Backbone as JSON, one array per atom type, in Angstrom:
{
  "sequence": "MSEGREEIRRRFPHVMQEVDERKSVVHVDAVRTDREEAEKVAHNVQGYEPTVIDYLRRCDTDEQALEIIAFLEARGEIKPSHATWLREQLVRQGLRSFGGKKNHGYYERG",
  "N": [[-22.89, -10.03, 20.57], [-19.55, -11.1, 20.06], [-17.59, -13.44, 22.07], [-14.87, -12.8, 22.12], [-14.84, -10.07, 21.52], [-16.23, -9.09, 23.72], [-14.42, -9.75, 25.71], [-12.3, -8.07, 25.05], [-13.6, -5.64, 25.44], [-14.0, -5.77, 28.2], [-11.37, -5.82, 29.15], [-10.18, -3.6, 27.96], [-11.73, -1.03, 28.19], [-11.78, 1.72, 27.46], [-10.58, 1.81, 24.96], [-12.41, 0.3, 23.47], [-14.6, 1.98, 23.71], [-13.75, 4.15, 22.17], [-13.61, 2.85, 19.71], [-16.31, 2.15, 19.33], [-17.42, 4.71, 19.22], [-16.16, 5.7, 17.08], [-14.0, 7.53, 17.14], [-11.34, 7.81, 16.31], [-10.61, 7.48, 13.17], [-9.16, 5.8, 10.52], [-8.6, 5.99, 7.19], [-8.03, 3.65, 4.73], [-6.59, 3.52, 1.69], [-5.19, 1.87, 0.13], [-3.46, -1.26, -0.09], [-0.68, -3.13, 0.87], [0.13, -6.13, -0.28], [2.23, -7.69, -0.82], [4.85, -9.18, 0.72], [7.66, -8.71, 0.45], [7.78, -6.14, -0.72], [6.58, -4.61, 1.3], [8.42, -5.0, 3.37], [10.7, -3.76, 2.31], [9.93, -1.07, 2.37], [9.56, -0.7, 5.11], [12.16, -1.01, 6.12], [13.78, 0.85, 4.88], [14.2, 3.64, 5.82], [16.02, 5.79, 6.02], [17.9, 6.99, 3.29], [16.14, 6.12, 1.4], [14.91, 3.85, -1.0], [12.96, 3.83, -3.8], [10.13, 1.7, -4.34], [8.51, -0.61, -6.6], [5.84, -0.05, -6.23], [5.9, 2.61, -5.39], [6.71, 3.84, -7.78], [4.51, 3.19, -9.4], [2.54, 4.65, -8.16], [3.04, 7.19, -9.02], [2.13, 7.29, -11.54], [-0.18, 8.35, -14.1], [-1.89, 7.05, -15.78], [-3.19, 3.8, -16.74], [-1.69, 2.74, -18.81], [0.83, 3.94, -18.48], [1.51, 2.74, -16.06], [1.68, 0.04, -16.83], [3.9, 0.22, -18.51], [5.91, 0.86, -16.64], [5.91, -1.45, -15.03], [6.68, -3.38, -16.95], [9.22, -2.4, -17.64], [10.67, -2.56, -15.18], [10.5, -5.29, -14.78], [11.9, -6.27, -17.03], [14.45, -5.34, -16.44], [15.04, -6.93, -14.36], [14.41, -6.16, -11.81], [12.04, -6.7, -10.6], [10.37, -9.78, -10.04], [9.14, -12.02, -12.61], [6.74, -13.28, -11.79], [5.81, -11.53, -9.86], [5.43, -9.27, -11.41], [3.35, -10.16, -13.05], [1.35, -10.48, -11.13], [1.07, -7.78, -10.32], [0.12, -6.64, -12.71], [-2.32, -7.98, -12.91], [-3.63, -7.01, -10.61], [-3.81, -4.33, -11.32], [-5.58, -4.44, -13.51], [-7.86, -5.65, -12.33], [-8.43, -4.06, -10.02], [-7.69, -1.46, -10.46], [-5.63, 1.5, -11.02], [-5.3, 3.19, -8.76], [-5.5, 1.42, -6.69], [-3.06, 0.81, -5.77], [-2.39, 2.86, -4.19], [-2.74, 6.33, -3.25], [-2.21, 9.09, -5.52], [1.11, 10.11, -6.04], [2.59, 13.1, -6.2], [4.94, 15.43, -7.72], [7.43, 16.46, -5.47], [6.49, 15.11, -3.3], [8.04, 13.75, -1.35], [9.31, 15.83, -0.14], [7.84, 16.97, 1.79], [7.6, 18.06, 5.13]],
  "CA": [[-21.5, -9.68, 20.43], [-18.72, -12.3, 20.25], [-16.86, -13.53, 23.33], [-13.62, -12.08, 21.97], [-15.12, -8.63, 21.6], [-16.59, -8.82, 25.12], [-13.17, -9.81, 26.47], [-11.59, -6.81, 24.76], [-14.35, -4.57, 26.11], [-13.74, -5.88, 29.64], [-9.97, -5.51, 29.44], [-9.8, -2.29, 27.41], [-13.0, -0.32, 28.0], [-11.61, 3.0, 26.78], [-10.33, 1.52, 23.54], [-13.69, -0.1, 22.85], [-15.45, 3.17, 23.63], [-13.3, 4.89, 20.99], [-14.02, 2.08, 18.53], [-17.76, 2.3, 19.2], [-17.74, 6.1, 18.87], [-15.4, 5.99, 15.86], [-13.26, 8.76, 17.4], [-10.14, 7.82, 15.49], [-10.86, 6.69, 11.97], [-8.09, 5.84, 9.54], [-9.06, 5.49, 5.9], [-6.99, 2.95, 4.01], [-6.94, 3.53, 0.28], [-4.33, 0.92, -0.57], [-2.96, -2.32, 0.77], [0.49, -3.85, 0.36], [-0.05, -7.56, -0.02], [3.49, -8.36, -1.1], [5.7, -9.07, 1.9], [8.95, -8.12, 0.1], [7.57, -4.71, -0.9], [6.32, -4.02, 2.61], [9.67, -5.02, 4.12], [11.57, -2.72, 1.76], [9.46, 0.21, 2.88], [9.77, -0.66, 6.56], [13.57, -0.98, 6.46], [14.5, 1.9, 4.16], [13.76, 4.95, 6.26], [17.02, 6.74, 5.55], [18.41, 6.48, 2.04], [14.98, 5.39, 0.86], [14.91, 3.45, -2.4], [11.57, 3.61, -4.2], [9.71, 0.37, -4.75], [7.64, -0.59, -7.77], [4.59, 0.6, -5.84], [6.15, 4.06, -5.42], [6.68, 4.27, -9.19], [3.13, 3.09, -9.9], [1.73, 5.73, -7.57], [3.31, 8.43, -9.77], [1.5, 7.16, -12.87], [-1.49, 8.97, -14.34], [-2.72, 6.15, -16.59], [-2.86, 2.37, -16.71], [-0.63, 2.5, -19.79], [2.09, 4.29, -17.83], [1.78, 1.71, -15.05], [2.13, -1.15, -17.54], [5.27, 0.48, -18.96], [6.77, 0.77, -15.47], [6.0, -2.87, -14.67], [7.48, -4.06, -17.98], [10.59, -1.91, -17.53], [11.3, -3.14, -13.99], [10.6, -6.73, -15.01], [12.98, -6.48, -18.0], [15.72, -5.07, -15.75], [15.22, -7.91, -13.3], [14.17, -5.54, -10.51], [10.92, -7.45, -10.03], [10.25, -11.12, -10.62], [8.02, -12.16, -13.54], [5.51, -13.62, -11.07], [5.35, -10.29, -9.22], [4.94, -8.42, -12.5], [2.04, -10.69, -13.43], [0.44, -10.14, -10.04], [0.8, -6.34, -10.4], [-0.75, -6.4, -13.87], [-3.66, -8.47, -12.57], [-4.22, -6.05, -9.67], [-4.11, -3.13, -12.1], [-6.78, -4.7, -14.3], [-9.01, -5.94, -11.46], [-8.74, -3.07, -8.99], [-7.39, -0.11, -10.92], [-4.34, 2.11, -10.71], [-5.25, 3.75, -7.4], [-5.46, 0.36, -5.68], [-1.69, 0.8, -5.27], [-2.26, 4.0, -3.29], [-3.04, 7.65, -3.82], [-1.23, 9.67, -6.45], [2.26, 10.83, -5.49], [2.99, 14.17, -7.11], [6.29, 16.0, -7.56], [7.61, 17.09, -4.17], [5.85, 14.29, -2.26], [8.98, 13.41, -0.28], [9.86, 17.04, 0.44], [6.98, 17.4, 2.9], [8.28, 17.9, 6.41]],
  "C": [[-20.65, -10.92, 20.75], [-17.99, -12.25, 21.59], [-15.56, -12.75, 23.26], [-13.8, -10.58, 22.12], [-15.47, -8.24, 23.04], [-15.34, -8.83, 26.01], [-12.37, -8.53, 26.27], [-12.28, -5.66, 25.49], [-14.07, -4.58, 27.62], [-12.33, -5.41, 29.98], [-9.56, -4.1, 29.02], [-11.05, -1.43, 27.15], [-12.86, 1.0, 27.24], [-11.35, 2.82, 25.29], [-11.64, 1.16, 22.84], [-14.66, 1.07, 22.74], [-15.06, 3.99, 22.4], [-13.7, 4.18, 19.71], [-15.51, 2.28, 18.28], [-18.14, 3.7, 18.73], [-17.02, 6.56, 17.6], [-14.64, 7.31, 15.99], [-12.05, 8.89, 16.49], [-10.36, 6.9, 14.31], [-9.71, 6.89, 11.0], [-8.63, 5.23, 8.26], [-7.88, 4.88, 5.16], [-7.41, 2.9, 2.55], [-6.05, 2.62, -0.55], [-3.81, -0.1, 0.42], [-1.74, -2.94, 0.11], [0.3, -5.31, 0.72], [1.22, -8.36, -0.31], [4.45, -8.12, 0.05], [7.03, -8.38, 1.59], [8.84, -6.61, -0.06], [7.38, -4.02, 0.44], [7.6, -3.96, 3.44], [10.63, -3.96, 3.62], [11.2, -1.37, 2.33], [9.79, 0.34, 4.36], [11.25, -0.49, 6.92], [14.36, 0.14, 5.8], [14.04, 3.29, 4.57], [14.74, 6.01, 5.77], [17.66, 6.15, 4.29], [17.36, 5.66, 1.32], [15.14, 5.1, -0.62], [13.47, 3.16, -2.79], [11.31, 2.17, -4.64], [8.86, 0.51, -6.02], [6.33, 0.12, -7.45], [4.75, 2.12, -5.86], [6.1, 4.58, -6.85], [5.26, 4.24, -9.75], [2.27, 4.21, -9.36], [2.0, 7.08, -8.23], [2.64, 8.43, -11.15], [0.14, 7.85, -12.91], [-2.44, 8.02, -15.07], [-2.29, 4.7, -16.4], [-1.72, 2.06, -17.67], [0.73, 2.83, -19.21], [2.48, 3.21, -16.82], [2.29, 0.43, -15.72], [3.55, -1.0, -18.06], [6.26, 0.33, -17.81], [6.98, -0.7, -15.09], [6.89, -3.61, -15.66], [8.95, -3.67, -17.87], [11.31, -2.57, -16.35], [11.45, -4.65, -14.11], [11.77, -7.03, -15.96], [14.36, -6.26, -17.37], [16.0, -6.06, -14.63], [15.01, -7.35, -11.9], [12.93, -6.1, -9.82], [10.82, -8.78, -10.76], [9.07, -11.16, -11.59], [6.7, -12.47, -12.83], [4.93, -12.38, -10.38], [4.78, -9.35, -10.27], [3.54, -8.87, -12.94], [1.0, -10.32, -12.39], [0.06, -8.65, -10.07], [-0.13, -6.01, -11.57], [-2.19, -6.84, -13.57], [-4.37, -7.51, -11.61], [-4.64, -4.78, -10.41], [-5.42, -3.3, -12.87], [-8.0, -4.86, -13.4], [-9.42, -4.77, -10.58], [-8.42, -1.64, -9.37], [-6.08, 0.45, -10.38], [-4.26, 2.59, -9.27], [-5.35, 2.69, -6.31], [-4.05, 0.23, -5.09], [-1.44, 1.94, -4.3], [-2.57, 5.28, -4.02], [-1.9, 8.16, -4.68], [-0.13, 10.4, -5.69], [2.69, 11.85, -6.53], [4.42, 14.62, -6.84], [6.36, 16.69, -6.21], [7.02, 16.29, -3.02], [6.78, 14.04, -1.08], [9.59, 14.65, 0.38], [9.01, 17.57, 1.58], [7.68, 17.11, 4.22], [7.54, 17.2, 7.38]]
}
């Protein structure tokens, strides 16, 4: 075991016990790698404005996702470089790499 892990175990024995026993497991099915997108989500709690990722998560097909990307790019809501990056992620990793499907009523959950 690495020195860093041993240091954590010494300083936080209960945390390491939970890690070892996998008591609290969080499954991550998507990752935001664009800092601007992540910041928008973090700062828009009230009066939330959907990001391109939110729109992509409502899509059922790659074709729909490509239409959304093209539309937002044409309107200047996303930069061409970001649009290219999104298209590449779509091709390489698939539609659900942006996150699970958001259905109608997603934001109405309490």
